[in-house]
N, C-alpha and C positions, 0 to 999 in steps of 0.2 A: 511413511512421508522420509522423503530426499530430494536432496539438492538434483534438479536433471543434467542442467550440460555449467562450462565452463570449469574453473577453480576448482572447483569444490565437489565439481560434479562425485554423488555419489554418494555426498556422507547422507549420514540415516543423521534426523531431524527429533528431535523427541518433543511432544504436546502437551501441555499444561494439562492436569489434573480435571476430573471435571466436566460440561454435557456444558459449557459455558460458551466455550469455542468452536467454527466450526473451517475444519479446513477446505481448504484449493484444493478440487482433487488434479490429479495429476494431469489427470487428461486437460481438464481449463489452464491449470496453474500452463505447458507446453504451448500449448497453442494462443494462452496469452502471450508472449517472449517471444513465439515462433511471429505475434505479427508487430511486435514490439520493439524485436532483437537487435536492428540497426539504434534504433532512435538510443540508447542502452547508454550509447559507450560514452565515458569519461560524464557520465550527469551525475547531476544528486538527487537525490529519490525519495520519496517521504510516503513512508506503510501507516497507515492507519486504520482499527482496532486490529490488529497487526497477529495478535494468537500467538503463535508457537516460533513469529519473525520467520516464517519461509519463503514470501515473496520478497521481500529487502534482502535478507541471504539468493535469495537470485537472480537476484538486478545484480547484487553486491558481487558474485562468480562470477556474470554474464559482462564484466565491464562497468558498472556504473564506480564512476569516484566514491561517489557519499551516499548512503539512504544512514534517515533517523526516525525509526522507530516509534510509539506512540500510541502504545496500551494502559489501557489503568486497573489491569486483574495482577493483582504479585504472584497469583503460579504463571500470567500464561511472561509474563516476567519472566517467571524463573529462568521459565523453557527459552528463551530468547534468549540469555543471558548465558546460558548452555547451548546453545546452539552457534552461536554470534562465537564461544570456547571455541566449541569443535572445529569449524569451519576456517578457526583464525580471520578475522576481521576487524578482530579488536579492533581495529586502529580506523581502520573507513569506516563508522558507526553508533552511532548516540543515541544510547530510549531515557526513552521518556517515560515511566512511568509513573499517570498525571491523568485526572481527569482530556477528554477530546480536547473538550473550548481554552481549558486555561491556559493546554501544551500549543492552539494553533493562537492563542493572542502571548506568547511567549517566543516560540518564531513569530510573531510578525516587528514585537517589539525590538528587536535584535534582528535585522530586514537582510532574515532569511528564502530563500526562493527558492523554489526548489522545477527539475524540467519535468521530472515524474510522479504525480501523487496521485496512489494509490488508494485506495479504498475503500474493505467490508464487512461492514456496522454486521451487530446480528444481524435475522436478520423480520425480528419477531417486534423490532423498533425501530422510530421513524423515526432514525438519525441520518438520514443522507443531502436531507436537504436545508437539514440546521449547519452538517457542514461544510456543504458547498459553502455557504453563506457563509458560517466563517472566514472560508477560503478568502471568498472575495474582498472581506472584508480589509483582512488584513496580508494582505498583499503575496499571496505567498507565493503565488504561479510565476514563474518564470514568463516571461513578454511570450517564448513560442515554447516555452512546455505544455501539456496537457495535463487535464487530471482519467485516469482513468476508472470507471461505478464496480465492484462488482457488486449485482444486485439481483432479488426478485424478480421471474420475469412479469409480470402483472401492478409493481411500481411504483407508481409515472410521480416522477420529473420536474418539476416547475420551471417555467419559464426561468430564463435569468437574462437580464438582455449582456451582461462579460464571458459566456458563451453559452459555442454553442456543439450540438454534436458533428458530429465527426469522423467515427466506425461506428456501428453496434455491429457485436458478433450475440444470439440468443442456442441453448442449451437446454435442457430439460427445464428444469424450473429456473435455472440465472441467466439473464444474462449484461452483456457484457457492454459500460457502456463510455463510448472514446468524447471525451468534450478537453476542445481548447478558446481558448480567447477567440475573440472577435476585434 
């Protein structure tokens, strides 16, 4: 795992030990950032279910103003901290080592708004729809912002009156869905 482009290009990142996380492949990561590259500069990025923090760190490397990493696993948070230190993004990063819904509630109470929200929850759990609802309830998405979801190809999203599909990209077993507010 490595940072593909930007200020920290080439930096090798560590992943948490064990099988709890499933890193986004470099191919999918590169495709994702090619699609959103011009949207990143000077934006606030929220990386949910962060794992190693590779997606948020890539966003910072490519010009995001700041990134907030939300991850409940202690092992994963050690990797995120190590990767942020290695890439020297400490001042631009916030790590919330807590339950996703408590973190989203906290960010909502702090009136935080994010231009780009990325989520890649564990595939074996039904977390996507509940997380989307928590994002909506806490008003975390900037009116001009968007949400990116990495999900299993066969997972069905609920219909949300507050969100619409903007883009969709299929890979072998994965789909990237881009949602915007309506």
